[in-house]
N, C-alpha and C positions, 0 to 999 in steps of 0.2 A: 573839454578844454579846461574846465575849472580845476581838474585834478593835477594839471601841470604847474599850477601856481605854487609859489614858495610857501604860502601859509598852510598848505596841506602836506608839505614835506615833513616827514617824521623827524629827520635829523635836525631840520630848522626848528621844529617845535620843542625838541629836547635840549638842544645845545644853545640855540639863540638866546633864550631868556637868561641862561647862566652868564654868558659873556656880556649881555646887555645889562644884567643886574649889577655886575661888578663895575661896569662903566658908570652906571647911575650912582653907585656908592661913591666912586671917585669924584663925580661932579658935585655930590652933596658935601663931601669933605672940603672940596675947593670952595664951595659957596660959603661954608662956615669957617673957612681958613683953618682947617684942622687936618691938612694933608699928612702931617707928621704922625697922626694916629693910625695910618694905614698899616704899618708893620705890626702894630700891637693888636689890631682888630681884623687881620686878614681873614680869619676863620670865625669871627665873632657872630653872634646872633643878628647883629645889625646887617651884616653882609648877607646872611641867609634870608633875613626878612626882605631885603631889597631884591634878592633873586626870586623869592616867592612872589613878591609884588609884580615882578616882570612876567612871571608865568601867568598870573592873573590878567595882566594887561594884554599879553599876546593872545591868550585864548579868548578873551572878551572881544578883541578886535577881529579875530578870526571868525567868531560867531556873527559879528556884525556883517562881515563880508558874505558869509554863507546865507544869512537872511536876505541881504540885498540881492544876491544872485537869484533867489527864489521870487523876490518881488519884482525884479526887473529882468526882462529877457533881453536878448541881443538887439532887438529893434526898439527898445524903450528909449526914452529921452535921457541921454547920457548926462546932460547938464543937471537935470533934476536928481538923478542918482548921485552925482558927486556931492551936491548940496546936502541931500538927506543923509548920505553916508558919513560925511564930515561932521554934521550936527550930532548924529547919533554917537559917533566915536568920541566927540568932545564931551557930551553930556554924560554918557555911560562911563567913560574912563574917569572923569572927575568924581562921579558918584562912587564908583567902586574903589578907586584909590583913596578917596577921603574916608570912606567907611573902614577900609583896611588899616589906614594910618591911625584912625581914632581908636580902634580896638587894640592895636599894638602899643601905641605910646601911652594911652590912658591905663589900660589894664595890665600891660607887661612892664613898661618902663616907669609907670606911675606919674606921668606928666599931668599937670592940671590944665595947661593951655598949649595948643599945638598950631596956632595960626601960622607961624613962620614955617614950620615943617609942611603944613598943608600947601602953602603958597609955593614953596620950593619944589616939592615932589610933583604937584599938579602942573606947574609951569613946564617942568622937564617932560612929563609924560604927554602933555598936550602937544608940545612941539614934536615929540617922537611920533605921536598918532598922525600928525600932519604928514610927516615924511613916510610913515608906514603905508598910508592909503595913497599917497602920491606915487609911491613905488608900485603899488597894486594897479592903479589906473594906467600907469605907464606900460606895465607888462600886458594889461588887458588890451590896450590900444595896439601894441606891437603884435600880440597874438591874433587879434582880430584882423589886422592888416595882413599878417602872414597867412592866416586861414583863407582870406579872400584871394590872395595870390595863388595858393595851392588849389583852391576850388576852380579858379580861372584856368590854371594849367590842366587840371583834370578834365574840365569841359573841353578845352582845346585838344587834349589828347584823345578824348572820346570821339570828338568830331573827326579828328584825323584818322583814327582807327576805322570809323565807319566808312570814310572815303577810301581808305586803303583796302578795306574788305571788298568794296565795289570794284576797285581797280584790279584786285587779285582774282576776282571771279570772271573778269572779262577775258574772252578768248577771241583774238582777232580772226574773223572768218576767212579773210584773205590768206592769212598765214596757214590756217588749217587746210584750206583748199590747195595751196601750193604743196604742202607736205604730203597730202593724200595723192596729189597728181604725181609727185616724185615716186611714191611707193608703188602706185599702179603702173607707172612706166617701168620700174625695176622688175615687176612681176613677169613682164614679157621677156626680160633679158636674163635675170638671175634671181630665181625664187629664194635662194638662201640669203642673198643680199637684201631682198625685199623683207624677209622675216626679221633680219637684223634691224632694218629701218623701222619696222613696226614696233620692235622692242624699244628703240630709241624714242619713238613718238610717245609710247606709253610712259617712259621714264620722265619725259618732259612734262606731261600733264599730271603725272603722279607727284612730281615735285611741286607743281602749283597747288594741288589739293593738300599735300602734306604741310605746306607752309601758309595755308589760308588764314591760320590763327596766329602766325608769327609776324611780329613787326620787323624783326631783323633776322638775317641768316649769315652764316660764316661766308667769307669770301671764297673759301674752298668749295663749299656746296654750290655757290652761285656760278663759279667757273665750271664745275662739273655739269651743271644744268645747261650752261651755254654750249658746252662741248656736245651734248646730246643733239641739240637742234643744228649745230654746225655739221655733224656727221650726216644728217639727213640732206642738207643742201650741198654737202660735198659730193654726194652721189649725182647731183644735177650738174655741178660745176667741178669735175674731178681735177682739172688742170688750171682752174681759174680762181679758186677760193682757198684761202689759207688763213690759219689762225696761229699766231705766235704768242705764247704765254711765257713771259719772263718775270712773273711776280715773285718777289722775295718770299721764300718759304715761311719766314717768320711772320709775314703779313697775312697768311692764310686764315688765321684765327680772328682777324678783324672782321667787321661786319658791313653788309650792305642791306638795302631793302630788297625783299624777294622780287625777282623778275627784272631787276635793273639792267643787267647785261643783255638779257634776251630782247628787250624792247629796243635797245640801241643797235643790236645786231640786226634786228628786223628792219629798223630804219635805214641802216646802211645797205641792206639788200634791196629795199624798195626804191632808193634814190639813185642807185649806181648801175651803170652798164657793166655787165660781168662777161668777159670773154677771155680767150687766151692772150689777146693783145692788151686787154684792159683788166688786169687781174684785180681782185678785191683781197688785199692782204690786211687783215685786222691784227693789230698788236695790242697786247694788254701788259702793262707794267706798273709797278708800284714805285712811289717816290714819297718817302716820309709817311704822312698820314693821308695821302691821296692816291687814287687809282686812275691811270690814264688808259683810255680806250681810243685808239687812233687808227686811221686808214687814209690812203690816197683816194681822192674822190674823182669819179668819172660820171658826172651827172647825166641822168636821163632827161629827155625832153619832156616826157610825161610819165607819171608814175602814180601808183596809189599812195595816198598820204597816210602816214601814221596819225592816229588820233592824238592831237596835240594836248588834249585834256589829260591823257595818261602821263605825258612828260611833265606837264604842269603839276599834276598830283605828286609825281615823284620828287620834283624840285621842292614843293611845299613840305613834303615829309623830311627831306634831307635838311631843310632849313630849320625844322623843328628839332631834329636830333643833333644838329651841328650848327656852328656859327656861320657856315657857308653852305650854299646849295650846289646844284650842278652847274658847271661852267663849260662853255664850248668855245674853243679857239680855232681859228683857221689861218694857216700860214701857207700862202700860195694854194696848192691843191690838197694840202694835208689838213685833215680835221682831227682835232683832239677833243674828246669829251672827258672832263675831269670830275670824278666823284670823291667826296670826302669819305675816308674809311672811318667807320663808327666804332665806338667802344661800348660793350655791354655794361661795364662798371659805372659809367656816368655819362650823361648826355651833355651836350654843349661844351665839349672839351676844347 
């Protein structure tokens, strides 16, 4: 953290004292009402001395901060640190500036008394020291606050990842049983078709394994995964189950959480009567930054329930990556489930 502060920046350490030294020289001329001397003494040794004095002041206060960093850790009493750091800055700055002024004015300029100069320069540098360390403590507070927020987000993300890992490893036994039942049924009718369904089943679980470490997948991959499980159940309901995909091609590179469409497809299968008279027609379409998953519902009297914890986990994940979660609307017999399409470049868009 400390390396991010201004006092360690090489450009600030090299250029800051030059600009500041010239400002100090202007303030001294104004104090002595000698501003007209500026054009004559722009590159004089007085200016160079003031700049050198500024280098001494900046490096001394930088050293005070470095020592304070070693004496006080992040959990130390911040009020005590502020008091000690300000006292050290005032005492050492006055001592160093006074000694440098004495050497320069007595041995270079030949002054016999320099009380006015001492008062003028020390007053200016003490005020600057006050603002120098005030700026440091302000940045320290902001950085500490930002670090706390980042750490909080990292912990939140780590917890979410752990929960997502658990979610992605779960395989619904009822879904597995149904898919195997369909495949076994096809073995008696069409072995070639059964082999195709076995391949589709392997694709479905390979997709789960391949994305167990991924927080997000492309919408294109998620739809392809949905189509694999759809093909299996299409063999069971050849004239009653339909999937209409009208997603804009440009949206295919947006992202969803792995397994999103499969779990809501499974939910639709479990809750609805599916027959030639009561078809289950699932439509998927995009609208701006949202994906719509909709169908006409024909509710069963009794059905196996989807683990609501999975849906709650999905909703929590979407709320982490986006400003909105999963929304479900119902208009008469039609259900629409709306997912936010996520972006890899930045979350919470």
